[in-house]
C-alpha positions in Angstrom: 15.3 22.6 -15.0 12.6 21.7 -17.6 13.2 25.0 -19.4 16.9 24.3 -19.8 16.3 20.7 -21.0 13.6 21.8 -23.4 15.9 24.5 -24.9 18.8 22.1 -25.1 16.7 19.4 -26.8 15.2 21.9 -29.2 18.7 23.2 -30.1 19.9 19.6 -30.8 16.8 18.9 -32.9 17.4 22.1 -35.0 21.0 21.3 -35.5 20.3 17.7 -36.5 17.5 18.9 -38.8 19.9 21.3 -40.5 22.5 18.6 -40.9 19.9 16.2 -42.4 18.8 18.8 -44.9 22.4 19.5 -45.8 23.3 15.8 -46.2 20.2 15.2 -48.3 21.1 18.2 -50.6 24.7 17.0 -50.9 23.6 13.5 -51.8 21.1 14.8 -54.4 23.7 17.0 -56.0 26.3 14.2 -55.9 23.9 11.8 -57.7 23.1 14.5 -60.3 26.8 15.7 -60.8 28.2 14.4 -64.1 30.5 16.0 -66.6 31.3 14.5 -70.0 34.0 15.6 -72.4 34.5 15.4 -76.2 35.5 12.3 -78.2 39.1 11.5 -78.5 41.2 8.5 -79.5 43.5 6.9 -76.9 47.0 7.1 -78.1 50.5 7.7 -76.8 51.0 11.3 -75.8 47.4 12.2 -76.3 46.1 15.0 -74.1 42.5 15.8 -73.2 41.0 18.6 -71.1 37.7 18.7 -69.2 36.2 21.9 -67.7 33.7 21.4 -64.8 32.0 23.5 -62.1 31.0 22.3 -58.6 28.1 24.4 -57.3 28.0 23.1 -53.7 29.8 20.5 -51.6 29.2 17.0 -52.8 28.7 13.8 -50.8 30.5 10.6 -51.5 34.0 9.2 -51.2 35.5 11.4 -54.0 35.4 11.9 -57.8 35.7 9.1 -60.3 37.1 9.7 -63.8 35.9 7.1 -66.4 36.2 6.4 -70.1 32.8 6.2 -71.7 31.9 4.6 -75.1 29.5 1.8 -76.0 31.8 -0.8 -77.5 31.8 -4.6 -76.8 35.1 -4.6 -75.0 33.8 -2.1 -72.4 30.3 -3.6 -72.1 31.9 -6.8 -70.7 33.7 -4.8 -68.0 30.9 -5.3 -65.5 30.6 -9.0 -66.1 30.8 -11.5 -63.2 33.2 -13.9 -64.9 36.9 -13.8 -64.2 37.7 -14.5 -67.9 36.2 -11.3 -68.9 38.3 -9.5 -66.3 41.4 -11.2 -67.6 40.6 -10.1 -71.2 40.0 -6.6 -70.0 43.4 -6.7 -68.2 45.1 -7.9 -71.4 43.7 -5.0 -73.5 43.7 -2.1 -71.0 46.0 -3.2 -68.2 49.0 -1.3 -69.5 47.1 2.0 -69.8 49.1 4.7 -67.9 49.2 8.4 -67.7 48.7 11.3 -65.4 45.8 13.5 -64.3 46.0 17.1 -62.9 43.2 19.3 -61.7 43.7 23.1 -61.7 41.6 25.7 -60.0 40.2 28.8 -61.8 43.3 30.8 -60.9 45.7 28.1 -62.3 46.8 26.5 -59.1 47.2 22.7 -59.0 44.7 21.3 -56.5 44.8 17.6 -57.2 46.9 15.0 -59.1 46.5 11.3 -59.6 48.0 8.6 -61.9 45.9 7.3 -64.8 45.4 3.6 -64.9 42.7 0.9 -64.9 40.9 1.0 -61.5 39.9 -2.7 -60.8 38.5 -1.8 -57.4 35.9 0.5 -58.9 34.6 -1.9 -61.6 31.6 -3.0 -59.6 30.5 0.6 -59.1 30.1 1.5 -62.8 27.8 0.6 -65.6 28.5 -1.6 -68.7 29.7 1.4 -70.8 32.1 2.9 -68.2 35.7 2.1 -67.5 37.2 3.8 -64.4 40.7 5.1 -64.9 41.3 7.4 -61.9 40.0 8.3 -58.4 40.2 11.9 -57.3 39.6 13.5 -53.9 36.5 15.6 -53.1 36.8 19.2 -54.2 35.4 22.4 -52.8 32.8 24.3 -54.8 34.3 26.3 -57.8 35.5 26.2 -61.4 38.1 23.6 -62.3 40.1 22.3 -65.3 41.0 18.6 -65.5 43.9 17.7 -67.8 44.8 14.1 -68.7 47.9 12.9 -70.6 48.3 9.3 -72.0 51.8 8.0 -71.5 51.2 4.4 -72.3 48.2 3.5 -74.5 46.4 0.2 -74.1 47.3 -2.8 -76.3 45.6 -3.4 -79.6 45.7 -1.8 -83.0 42.0 -0.8 -83.3 41.4 1.4 -80.3 38.0 3.1 -80.0 37.2 6.7 -79.6 36.1 7.5 -76.1 34.9 10.3 -73.9 36.1 11.4 -70.4 33.3 11.3 -67.8 33.6 12.8 -64.3 31.1 11.9 -61.5 30.9 11.3 -57.8 31.7 8.0 -56.1 28.6 7.1 -54.1 27.9 3.8 -52.3 25.1 2.7 -49.9 27.3 3.7 -46.9 27.1 7.4 -48.0 23.4 7.4 -47.0 24.1 6.0 -43.5 24.6 9.5 -41.9 21.3 10.6 -43.4 19.4 7.6 -42.1 21.0 8.1 -38.6 20.0 11.8 -38.8 16.4 10.9 -39.5 16.4 8.4 -36.7 17.7 11.0 -34.3 15.0 13.4 -35.4 12.3 10.8 -34.9 13.6 10.2 -31.4 14.0 13.9 -30.5 10.5 15.0 -31.7 8.6 13.1 -29.0 11.3 14.0 -26.4 10.8 17.7 -27.3 7.0 17.3 -27.1 7.3 15.7 -23.7 9.7 18.3 -22.4 7.5 21.2 -23.8 4.5 19.6 -22.2 6.3 19.3 -18.9 7.5 22.9 -19.2 4.0 24.2 -20.0 2.7 22.1 -17.1 5.3 23.6 -14.7 4.5 27.1 -15.9 0.8 26.6 -15.4 1.4 25.0 -12.0 3.5 28.0 -11.0 0.8 30.3 -12.2 -1.9 28.3 -10.3 0.2 28.3 -7.2 0.5 32.1 -7.3 -3.2 32.4 -7.9 -4.0 30.0 -5.1 -1.8 31.9 -2.7 -3.7 35.0 -3.6 -7.1 33.3 -3.1 -6.0 32.0 0.2 -4.7 35.3 1.3 -8.0 36.9 0.3 -10.0 34.3 2.1 -8.1 33.9 5.4 -10.4 32.2 7.8 -12.8 31.2 5.1 -11.0 28.2 3.6 -13.2 25.2 3.0 -12.8 21.5 2.5 -14.8 20.3 -0.5 -16.6 17.1 0.3 -17.4 15.7 -3.2 -20.0 13.0 -4.1 -20.8 11.7 -7.5 -24.6 11.7 -7.1 -26.7 13.1 -4.3 -29.1 12.2 -2.8 -29.3 8.4 -3.2 -31.7 6.7 -0.8 -29.5 3.7 -0.4 -26.4 5.7 0.7 -27.6 6.4 4.2 -24.1 6.0 5.6 -22.7 8.9 3.5 -25.5 11.2 4.6 -24.8 10.2 8.2 -21.1 10.8 7.9 -21.6 14.2 6.3 -24.1 15.2 8.9 -21.8 14.1 11.7 -18.8 16.1 10.3 -20.9 19.2 9.9 -22.1 19.0 13.5 -18.5 18.5 14.5 -17.7 21.9 13.0 -15.5 20.7 10.1 -15.5 23.5 7.5 -17.0 21.4 4.7 -18.4 22.6 1.4 -20.6 19.6 0.3 -20.9 19.2 -3.5 -22.2 16.5 -5.9 -21.7 16.2 -9.6 -25.2 14.9 -10.4 -28.6 14.8 -8.8 -29.5 11.4 -7.2 -32.6 9.1 -7.4 -34.7 10.7 -4.7 -35.6 14.1 -3.2 -33.7 15.4 -0.2 -35.5 15.3 3.1 -35.6 18.4 5.3 -33.2 16.9 7.9 -30.7 15.8 5.3 -27.4 17.8 4.7 -27.6 20.5 2.0 -25.4 19.6 -1.0 -24.6 21.8 -4.0 -25.3 20.0 -7.3 -22.8 21.1 -10.0 -24.5 19.7 -13.1 -28.1 20.4 -13.9 -28.2 17.2 -16.0 -30.4 14.5 -14.5 -28.8 11.9 -16.8 -26.7 9.5 -14.7 -23.0 9.3 -15.6 -21.8 6.5 -17.9 -19.9 5.0 -15.0 -23.1 4.0 -13.2 -25.1 1.0 -14.4 -24.8 -2.8 -14.6 -25.3 -3.4 -18.3 -22.2 -4.2 -20.3 -22.0 -2.2 -23.5 -19.7 -2.4 -26.5 -17.7 0.5 -25.1 -17.0 -1.4 -21.9 -15.8 -4.4 -23.9 -13.6 -2.2 -26.0 -12.0 -0.2 -23.2 -10.5 -3.2 -21.5 -7.9 -3.0 -24.2 -7.2 0.7 -23.6 -4.6 1.7 -20.9 -6.2 3.0 -17.7 -4.4 6.3 -17.9 -5.6 6.9 -21.4 -9.2 6.1 -20.3 -8.8 8.7 -17.5 -7.7 11.3 -19.9 -10.6 10.6 -22.2 -13.1 10.8 -19.3 -11.6 14.1 -18.1 -11.9 15.5 -21.6 -15.5 14.3 -21.8 -16.4 15.9 -18.5 -14.2 19.0 -18.9 -17.1 21.4 -18.2 -17.8 19.7 -14.9 -14.1 19.9 -14.1 -14.0 23.6 -14.8 -17.1 24.2 -12.7 -15.5 22.2 -9.8 -12.4 24.3 -10.1 -14.4 27.5 -10.1 -16.3 26.4 -7.0 -13.0 25.6 -5.3 -11.8 29.1 -6.0 -15.0 30.7 -4.8 -14.9 28.9 -1.5 -11.1 29.2 -1.2 -10.8 25.4 -1.0 -7.7 24.1 0.8 -8.5 20.4 0.3 -10.8 18.2 -1.7 -12.1 14.9 -0.4 -14.0 12.5 -2.7 -16.2 9.6 -1.5 -16.0 6.5 -3.8 -13.2 5.9 -6.3 -15.4 6.8 -9.3 -15.9 9.8 -11.6 -16.1 12.2 -8.7 -12.7 11.1 -7.4 -11.1 11.4 -10.8 -12.5 14.9 -11.3 -11.5 15.8 -7.7 -7.9 14.7 -8.2 -7.7 16.8 -11.4 -9.3 19.8 -9.7 -7.0 19.6 -6.7 -4.0 19.6 -9.0 -5.3 22.7 -10.8 -6.0 24.4 -7.5 -2.7 23.3 -6.1 -4.4 21.8 -3.0 -4.4 18.3 -1.5 -6.7 15.5 -2.4 -8.0 12.5 -0.4 -10.2 9.6 -1.2 -12.8 7.4 0.6 -13.3 3.9 -0.8 -16.0 1.4 0.1 -16.6 -1.8 -1.8 -17.9 -1.8 -5.4 -15.7 1.2 -6.3 -12.7 -0.9 -5.4 -13.7 -4.4 -6.7 -15.1 -3.1 -10.0 -13.1 0.1 -10.5 -12.8 1.6 -14.0 -11.0 4.9 -13.1 -7.4 3.8 -12.5 -7.1 3.0 -8.8 -3.3 3.3 -9.1 -3.6 6.9 -10.3 -6.1 7.9 -7.6 -4.0 6.3 -4.9 -0.8 8.0 -6.0 -2.5 11.4 -6.0 -4.3 11.0 -2.7 -2.8 12.4 0.5 -4.7 9.8 2.5 -7.3 7.1 1.9 -10.2 6.0 4.1 -11.8 2.6 3.9 -14.8 1.4 5.8 -14.0 -2.4 5.9 -10.9 -4.5 6.0 -11.8 -6.7 3.0 -11.9 -3.7 0.6 -8.7 -2.3 2.2 -6.8 -5.6 1.7 -8.0 -5.8 -1.9 -6.9 -2.2 -2.5 -3.4 -2.8 -1.1 -3.0 -5.9 -3.3 -4.0 -3.9 -6.4 -2.1 -0.7 -5.4 0.7 -1.2 -2.9 1.3 2.5 -2.7 -2.1 2.7 -0.8 -0.7 0.8 2.2 1.0 3.8 3.8 -2.0 6.1 3.2 -4.8 3.8 4.3 -7.0 4.5 7.4 -9.7 2.1 8.5 -12.7 4.1 9.7 -16.1 2.4 10.0 -19.3 4.4 9.2 -20.6 5.6 12.5 -24.1 5.3 13.9 -25.9 7.5 16.4 -26.7 4.8 19.0 -29.2 7.0 20.8 -31.4 7.0 17.6 -31.3 3.2 17.5 -32.2 2.0 21.0 -31.7 -1.7 21.9 -34.9 -3.7 22.4 -34.6 -5.5 25.6 -37.1 -8.3 24.9 -37.0 -10.8 22.1 -40.4 -12.5 21.8 -41.1 -14.5 18.6 -44.4 -13.7 17.0 -47.0 -16.3 16.2 -45.9 -16.0 12.5 -42.2 -15.1 12.5 -41.3 -12.2 10.4 -38.2 -12.2 8.2 -36.9 -8.7 7.2 -34.7 -7.6 4.3 -33.7 -3.9 3.7 -31.6 -2.8 0.8 -31.4 -2.3 -3.0 -32.9 -4.9 -5.3 -29.6 -5.7 -7.1 -27.8 -8.9 -7.9 -25.2 -8.8 -5.1 -27.9 -8.7 -2.4 -28.8 -12.3 -3.1 -32.6 -11.8 -2.8 -33.5 -14.6 -5.2 -31.8 -17.0 -2.8 -33.8 -15.5 0.1 -37.1 -16.2 -1.8 -36.0 -19.8 -2.4 -35.2 -20.2 1.3 -38.6 -18.9 2.2 -40.3 -21.4 -0.2 -38.3 -24.2 1.5 -39.4 -23.1 5.0 -43.1 -23.0 3.9 -42.7 -26.5 2.4 -41.5 -27.7 5.7 -44.6 -26.5 7.4 -43.1 -23.4 8.9 -45.5 -20.4 9.0 -43.4 -17.4 7.8 -43.8 -14.0 6.2 -41.1 -11.9 4.6 -40.9 -8.1 4.4 -38.8 -6.6 1.6 -37.9 -2.9 2.2 -36.4 -1.1 -0.8 -36.4 -0.9 -4.5 -34.1 -1.4 -7.5 -33.7 -2.7 -11.0 -34.5 -6.3 -10.1 -37.9 -5.6 -8.5 -40.1 -6.9 -11.4 -37.9 -10.0 -11.8 -38.2 -10.7 -8.1 -41.9 -10.3 -8.1 -42.2 -12.8 -11.0 -40.0 -15.2 -9.1 -42.2 -14.9 -6.0 -45.3 -15.6 -8.1 -43.7 -18.7 -9.6 -42.8 -20.0 -6.1 -46.3 -19.2 -4.8 -45.1 -16.7 -2.2 -47.4 -13.7 -3.0 -49.4 -14.1 0.2 -46.3 -14.4 2.4 -44.4 -11.3 1.1 -44.9 -7.6 1.8 -43.3 -5.2 -0.7 -43.0 -1.9 1.1 -40.9 0.1 -1.3 -38.5 2.7 0.0 -39.1 3.8 3.6 -37.5 6.6 5.6 -35.1 5.7 8.5 -37.8 6.1 11.2 -40.0 3.6 9.5 -37.1 1.2 8.8 -36.2 1.4 12.5 -39.8 0.5 13.5 -39.7 -2.5 11.1 -36.5 -3.7 12.6 -37.8 -3.5 16.1 -40.7 -5.8 15.2 -38.8 -8.3 13.0 -37.8 -11.7 14.3 -34.9 -12.3 11.9 -32.9 -9.9 9.8 -31.8 -11.5 6.5 -28.6 -10.6 4.6 -28.1 -13.2 1.8 -25.4 -11.2 -0.1 -23.3 -12.8 -2.8 -20.4 -11.9 -5.0 -21.2 -10.9 -8.6 -19.4 -12.2 -11.7 -17.7 -8.8 -12.0 -16.3 -9.2 -8.4 -18.8 -6.7 -7.0 -19.5 -7.5 -3.4 -20.6 -5.9 -0.1 -18.6 -3.7 2.2 -20.2 -3.5 5.7 -23.9 -2.7 4.9 -25.2 0.1 7.1 -28.5 -1.8 7.6 -26.5 -4.6 9.2 -25.1 -2.2 11.8 -28.5 -0.8 12.4 -30.1 -4.2 12.8 -27.5 -5.3 15.4 -27.8 -2.0 17.2 -31.6 -2.5 17.5 -31.1 -6.1 18.7 -32.7 -8.1 15.9 -31.0 -11.4 15.3 -29.1 -11.5 12.0 -28.7 -14.4 9.5 -26.3 -13.6 6.6 -23.5 -14.6 4.3 -19.8 -13.8 4.6 -19.5 -11.8 1.4 -17.0 -8.9 1.4 -16.8 -7.1 4.7 -19.8 -8.6 6.3 -17.6 -11.2 8.1 -15.9 -8.3 10.1 -19.2 -7.7 11.9 -21.3 -10.8 11.5 -19.5 -13.6 13.5 -20.7 -16.7 15.4 -20.7 -14.4 18.5 -22.8 -11.7 17.0 -25.2 -13.6 14.8 -25.6 -16.6 12.5 -23.0 -16.4 9.7 -23.2 -18.8 6.7 -19.8 -19.4 5.1 -21.1 -21.5 2.2 -24.4 -19.9 1.2 -27.3 -21.8 -0.4 -31.1 -21.6 -0.1 -31.2 -24.8 1.9 -28.5 -23.8 4.4 -30.1 -20.4 4.8 -33.5 -22.0 5.6 -31.8 -24.4 8.1 -30.0 -21.5 9.8 -33.3 -19.5 10.2 -34.9 -22.6 11.8 -31.9 -23.1 14.1 -32.2 -19.4 15.2 -35.9 -19.7 16.0 -35.5 -22.9 17.9 -32.8 -21.5 20.2 -34.1 -18.4 22.0 -31.4 -18.5 24.7 -28.6 -18.5 22.2 -30.4 -15.9 20.2 -30.6 -13.6 23.2 -26.9 -14.0 23.9 -25.8 -13.3 20.4 -28.0 -10.2 19.8 -26.6 -8.6 23.1 -23.1 -9.3 22.0 -23.9 -7.8 18.7 -25.0 -4.6 20.4 -21.9 -4.4 22.4 -19.7 -4.8 19.3 -21.6 -2.0 17.5 -21.1 0.3 20.6 -17.4 -0.5 20.6 -16.6 -0.2 16.9 -19.4 1.8 15.2 -20.3 4.6 17.5 -20.4 7.9 15.6 -19.0 9.7 18.6 -15.7 8.0 18.0 -15.6 7.6 14.2 -16.5 11.2 13.4 -13.6 12.5 15.4 -11.1 10.3 13.6 -12.5 11.3 10.3 -12.5 15.0 11.2 -8.9 14.9 12.4 -7.8 13.5 9.0 -9.7 16.0 7.0 -8.5 19.0 9.0 -4.9 17.9 9.0 
């Protein structure tokens, strides 16, 4: 279909181009065509001949024969005043005669009366007087013969010359302008059709190659599970999901574009790193550069094309790995650079593509969510808030969306049966030290509790770009002796810290760039262990943290957070009730035994 359309459009473009060239040549020749005869005196019975040659067809509305001589009477012929026209009519109005045009073989080809042509007065100069209008003639040699039957009035008649030229007005250029407009419209149409034709040819070629690869690798086809960076210590939930899927027997080929921010542990899944570069991609980071300010004016599709061109080597490597493992599907976690490359690679490999979205990648996306959602066969989301936001931004995602929480192996997170407060209650925070976690507010709340005479200590587990800023804030508030900075701990140590803590704190907020939480994995782990939780309702937290499962704070502030912590510690009975209900909720909704089967069915389908 595209081939026929492309050939047809190209044929029309060529024909139109030839027509424009011809019209332009005819107009140029018509403007240059001018034949002037010898001097003669206008008198009764006077005859005059004019030989002329037409080299090629001429544009215009015919030939115009004029009398040419620089005398005052004729110079007033182009005046704007009616009196001058009347004087001209008195002198030349009775001019009459005949004009005949003969071809080179003597045949008469045109004839016209000779008289003053008032209608052509505006088309000539001040030295020209139109006396006849002849039709357009074909190329060739001609003889024009004039005979004066009735001379103009006046005793002193000037000597004049016959001048033959083409009659051209502004309308004669209209077909040329229309032709140029048609060419300007047809060029982008031809380019688009040629692009689509080439795209179809390459797709057909890739389809044949893919069928060959699949036939060669029967029983070996893999599903590429693509991450942008691996390993990242904060993305425990992705490592868990990947590990669960591999144990379930899903034929995955785990890959990552770039190396992460930590070393892989022996019990972590093995993931192939495609790029040896340790430099993080430009899409990661919180600082706003001049490029980020500029690209808000660039259409998202254009941005995607530029990003694909910039990372073309990575794309080629991903396609190569897909061929080597006979990939039949590509799944990308996070709607970021990895998803964009995965969608392009899937298209080149003629396989399907799916997408997993979480929180920040939806709220602060810079890789055309609409494009990714259109290309995806299905989309998984781990919390309802992010899913609802995605559907508002991209309605096409509604029919492809599947809500699947990140699972937890409950046996590894046993519930602590007793909840005894320590002499000095311990508050615990686990996570990255970034703005959306709201740690500055937690430090202010701790300072308020200490001012009220409450003996407290706070343990901060994790690391991040705000660590030095937070330490300076703690020194300013005089909290050095009440805070323990543990750095990054492995899961076993995190679990032990949770089992000993009195309150798990989650003061998350929404950033100015709309970045907010999904359902933090540490929240699920804390509830599974049985530590009471005090937290905000940012993002997807409200789906798990409710008045039945913990102490949610709808309107977050340091003072309200401190009040809620005091309320929790003063109500052990209510605390016991809510933490048990939290464990039941986790068992019902976040058990890996259930979530991994749902995820595996989607991938293998």
